[in-house]
C-alpha positions as CSV (number, residue, x, y, z in Angstrom):
1,M,64.7,-2.8,-49.7
2,P,64.9,0.2,-53.0
3,Q,63.6,3.4,-52.6
4,I,62.5,5.7,-55.4
5,R,64.8,8.8,-55.4
6,R,62.1,10.8,-57.4
7,F,59.6,11.1,-60.1
8,D,61.4,11.8,-62.6
9,H,58.5,12.2,-65.7
10,V,56.0,9.8,-67.8
11,G,56.3,9.5,-70.7
12,I,53.4,9.5,-73.9
13,T,53.8,7.7,-77.7
14,V,52.2,10.0,-79.8
15,A,52.1,10.0,-83.8
16,D,52.5,14.1,-84.6
17,L,55.8,14.4,-82.1
18,D,55.3,18.7,-83.6
19,T,52.4,19.1,-82.7
20,V,51.5,17.6,-79.6
21,T,54.8,18.9,-78.1
22,A,53.5,22.5,-79.7
23,F,50.2,21.8,-77.6
24,F,52.2,21.5,-74.7
25,V,54.8,24.1,-75.1
26,G,51.7,26.4,-75.6
27,L,51.4,25.0,-72.1
28,G,54.2,26.6,-70.4
29,L,56.5,23.5,-70.4
30,E,59.9,23.8,-71.9
31,V,61.8,21.5,-74.1
32,E,64.3,19.4,-72.2
33,G,66.0,17.6,-75.0
34,R,64.7,16.2,-78.7
35,A,66.7,12.9,-79.7
36,F,66.7,9.7,-81.7
37,V,66.9,7.1,-79.5
38,E,68.1,3.3,-81.1
39,G,70.2,0.2,-80.3
40,E,70.5,-1.8,-77.9
41,F,69.9,-0.1,-74.9
42,V,66.9,1.0,-76.5
43,D,65.5,-2.3,-77.4
44,T,66.4,-3.9,-74.3
45,V,64.7,-1.8,-72.5
46,T,61.6,-1.4,-74.5
47,G,60.9,-5.2,-75.5
48,I,61.2,-4.1,-79.2
49,P,63.5,-5.6,-81.4
50,E,65.5,-2.9,-84.0
51,T,63.1,0.1,-82.4
52,R,63.6,3.9,-83.6
53,S,62.0,6.9,-82.3
54,H,62.4,9.9,-82.0
55,I,61.7,12.2,-78.2
56,V,61.1,15.1,-77.0
57,M,61.7,15.7,-73.2
58,L,59.4,19.0,-71.6
59,R,59.4,20.3,-68.4
60,P,58.1,23.3,-66.4
61,P,59.7,26.3,-65.7
62,D,60.9,25.0,-61.8
63,G,62.3,21.7,-63.7
64,G,59.8,19.6,-62.0
65,T,58.3,16.0,-63.3
66,G,59.0,15.9,-66.6
67,L,56.6,15.3,-69.8
68,E,58.8,12.5,-72.2
69,L,56.3,12.6,-75.9
70,S,57.8,9.6,-78.2
71,T,57.0,9.1,-81.5
72,F,58.1,5.5,-83.4
73,I,59.8,5.8,-86.6
74,Q,60.5,1.7,-86.6
75,P,58.4,-0.5,-86.0
76,A,54.9,1.7,-86.9
77,H,54.0,2.6,-83.9
78,E,49.8,1.2,-82.6
79,P,47.2,2.8,-83.3
80,G,45.0,3.8,-79.6
81,S,41.5,5.6,-79.3
82,P,41.5,9.3,-79.6
83,D,38.0,9.4,-77.7
84,A,38.9,7.2,-74.8
85,M,37.2,8.4,-71.7
86,A,38.3,8.7,-67.8
87,N,37.4,5.5,-66.7
88,E,39.3,3.6,-69.5
89,L,42.0,1.5,-68.3
90,G,45.5,2.7,-69.3
91,L,46.5,6.4,-68.3
92,R,43.7,8.4,-67.1
93,N,44.8,12.1,-67.7
94,V,48.4,14.4,-67.5
95,A,47.1,17.1,-65.1
96,F,48.4,20.8,-64.3
97,E,47.8,23.3,-62.2
98,V,47.4,26.5,-64.0
99,D,47.5,30.5,-62.7
100,D,43.5,31.2,-64.4
101,L,42.4,28.5,-65.6
102,Q,39.7,29.9,-67.7
103,A,42.3,32.0,-69.6
104,A,44.5,28.7,-70.2
105,I,40.5,27.1,-71.3
106,D,40.1,30.1,-73.6
107,R,43.3,29.6,-75.7
108,L,43.7,26.1,-75.6
109,A,39.5,26.6,-77.6
110,A,41.5,29.4,-79.5
111,D,43.5,26.3,-81.0
112,G,40.2,23.8,-81.2
113,Y,40.5,22.0,-78.1
114,G,37.5,21.9,-76.2
115,L,36.2,20.8,-72.5
116,I,35.2,17.2,-72.3
117,G,32.6,18.2,-69.8
118,G,32.9,21.7,-68.2
119,I,34.5,23.3,-64.9
120,G,33.9,21.9,-61.8
121,Q,34.5,23.2,-58.4
122,Y,35.9,21.4,-55.2
123,E,33.9,23.0,-52.0
124,D,36.7,26.8,-51.9
125,V,39.7,25.2,-52.9
126,W,39.9,24.1,-56.9
127,R,38.5,25.0,-59.5
128,M,39.5,22.0,-62.5
129,A,38.6,20.9,-66.1
130,Y,39.5,18.2,-68.1
131,V,40.2,18.9,-71.9
132,R,40.9,17.1,-74.9
133,G,44.2,17.4,-76.4
134,P,46.0,16.5,-79.5
135,E,45.7,12.5,-79.7
136,G,42.9,12.6,-77.5
137,I,45.1,13.3,-74.8
138,I,43.5,14.1,-71.6
139,V,44.3,17.2,-70.4
140,S,43.3,18.0,-66.4
141,L,43.9,21.6,-65.6
142,A,43.8,23.0,-62.2
143,E,43.4,26.1,-60.9
144,R,44.1,27.2,-56.4
145,I,40.8,29.4,-55.6
146,G,41.8,28.6,-52.0
147,P,44.2,28.0,-49.4
148,R,46.6,25.5,-49.3
149,A,46.0,22.9,-46.7
150,R,48.2,22.9,-43.9
């Protein structure tokens, strides 16, 4: 039976690649690379004939799991709901651990991105909040405030 070797990345299709990239770079991810992808390989993998897309691969400073952002040039992307909530089917959120939750929220608020609900605290271990990012992407930000589990 095949075994998964590692979790490499999550992909999100967006309309405005530059705006969404800037949002995640502002959170601390780094651009690993940008490319236009097209051809038989991509057509085969996506199941979409004659596709052409522009992708940006982002990774955290530690080189961990990546975030692939893509925008379709051909065929045009299909719109999703920019107001989707966490209980709707599909990708629920993209989550990041941050050093200072309030500072991250304040910085995002200065750029016009607000909380979906409020800041919650799970026991004496985590503080967390959901922020609505560009194109309706829900970003979960969590700050560890207590000891790590053993």
